[in-house]
Residue frames relative to the residue before (quaternion, step in Angstrom):
aa qw qx qy qz dx dy dz
M 1.0000 0.0000 0.0000 0.0000 0.00 0.00 0.00
S 0.4997 -0.6720 0.5049 0.2094 3.43 -1.26 0.97
G 0.4218 -0.7116 0.5183 0.2170 3.57 -1.10 0.55
T 0.4308 0.7167 -0.4719 0.2794 3.74 0.94 0.61
N 0.6648 0.4433 -0.2742 0.5351 3.55 1.31 -0.31
R 0.4042 -0.7345 0.4849 0.2490 3.66 -0.63 1.18
A 0.6584 0.5406 -0.3578 0.3824 3.61 1.02 -0.54
H 0.6160 0.5415 -0.3410 0.4593 3.59 1.34 -0.29
V 0.7013 0.4233 -0.2752 0.5033 3.63 1.19 -0.52
K 0.0941 -0.7941 0.5990 -0.0412 3.35 -0.82 1.39
I 0.5539 -0.5606 0.4855 0.3784 3.68 -1.27 0.45
G 0.7500 0.3598 -0.2648 0.4878 3.50 -0.90 0.91
Q 0.5842 0.5999 -0.3684 0.4039 3.55 1.21 -0.22
T 0.4036 -0.6729 0.5526 0.2809 3.60 -1.14 0.54
V 0.0466 0.8128 -0.5728 0.0959 3.67 -0.66 1.08
K 0.3603 -0.6581 0.6182 0.2343 3.49 -1.40 0.35
V 0.0541 -0.8191 0.5709 0.0127 3.69 -0.70 1.08
V 0.2701 -0.7028 0.6099 0.2472 3.58 -1.16 0.21
Q 0.3257 -0.7440 0.5519 0.1892 3.62 -0.77 1.07
K 0.7109 -0.4699 0.3302 0.4060 3.57 -1.28 0.46
Q 0.7083 0.4791 -0.2409 0.4591 3.64 0.89 -0.98
D 0.7193 0.4470 -0.2484 0.4703 3.52 1.29 -0.46
Q 0.3584 0.7701 -0.4707 0.2385 3.54 1.27 0.04
R 0.6627 0.5150 -0.3198 0.4397 3.60 0.79 -0.83
T 0.7425 0.3877 -0.2084 0.5049 3.63 0.93 -0.99
G 0.3291 -0.7535 0.5001 0.2715 3.71 1.15 -0.49
K 0.2688 0.7522 -0.5460 0.2526 3.64 1.11 0.62
L 0.2177 -0.7830 0.5748 0.0956 3.65 -0.72 1.03
T 0.1803 -0.7369 0.6447 0.0939 3.57 -1.12 0.83
R 0.2746 -0.7687 0.5601 0.1411 3.53 -0.96 1.01
G 0.2549 0.7545 -0.5868 0.1465 3.55 -1.07 0.74
V 0.5554 -0.5941 0.4815 0.3267 3.50 -1.46 -0.10
V 0.4888 -0.6942 0.4529 0.2722 3.56 -0.88 0.95
D 0.1675 -0.7838 0.5914 0.0880 3.61 -0.80 1.05
K 0.8176 -0.0542 0.0973 0.5650 3.65 1.00 -0.82
L 0.3287 -0.7467 0.5405 0.2055 3.55 -0.99 0.85
L 0.3029 -0.8145 0.4853 0.0961 3.46 -0.73 1.12
T 0.6679 0.4630 -0.2775 0.5124 3.55 1.30 -0.67
N 0.3367 -0.7711 0.5188 0.1510 3.48 -0.89 1.00
S 0.6410 0.5455 -0.3560 0.4059 3.64 1.07 -0.73
A 0.6262 -0.5533 0.3885 0.3883 3.71 -1.17 0.36
T 0.8079 0.0785 -0.0134 0.5840 3.57 1.00 -0.65
H 0.0021 -0.7655 0.6418 0.0466 3.67 -1.20 0.44
P 0.4557 -0.7014 0.4454 0.3193 3.71 -0.68 0.99
H 0.7060 0.4160 -0.3046 0.4855 3.76 0.82 -0.38
G 0.6868 -0.4763 0.3288 0.4397 3.61 1.00 -0.05
I 0.4947 -0.6600 0.4584 0.3310 3.59 -1.03 0.72
K 0.4145 -0.7290 0.4982 0.2202 3.49 -0.95 1.01
V 0.0129 0.8331 -0.5505 0.0521 3.60 -0.75 0.99
K 0.3055 -0.6891 0.6053 0.2556 3.54 -1.32 0.16
L 0.2904 -0.7502 0.5643 0.1856 3.54 -0.77 0.96
E 0.6876 -0.5011 0.3437 0.3975 3.62 -1.37 0.37
D 0.6922 0.4468 -0.2923 0.4855 3.63 1.04 -0.33
G 0.6559 -0.5620 0.2939 0.4094 3.56 1.29 0.30
V 0.5830 0.6074 -0.4025 0.3595 3.57 1.13 -0.28
V 0.2453 -0.7795 0.5724 0.0671 3.53 -1.03 1.05
G 0.2979 0.7587 -0.5426 0.2028 3.58 -0.70 1.10
R 0.5687 -0.5776 0.4670 0.3533 3.57 -1.36 0.09
V 0.4581 -0.6915 0.4952 0.2583 3.57 -0.96 1.02
K 0.1140 -0.7900 0.6011 0.0405 3.60 -0.79 1.08
E 0.8170 0.0012 -0.0037 0.5766 3.59 1.17 -0.38
I 0.2794 -0.7416 0.5879 0.1621 3.51 -0.99 0.91
V 0.2400 -0.7637 0.5754 0.1678 3.60 -0.61 1.13
S 0.2490 -0.8061 0.5282 0.0962 3.49 -0.92 1.24
């Protein structure tokens, strides 16, 4: 499932995000959502989140 819809992203979920510095390469970082940073219902590049380890990025994939 993609991370462009805020309703699909929940705190405590495991997700794969792309960090700002990795946008060109598309390198994904896996982690657990600590906080939702995007307020709008959807975002074309993914909902911005903060992971439990402090990493901030846009959700590209929700790990089920």
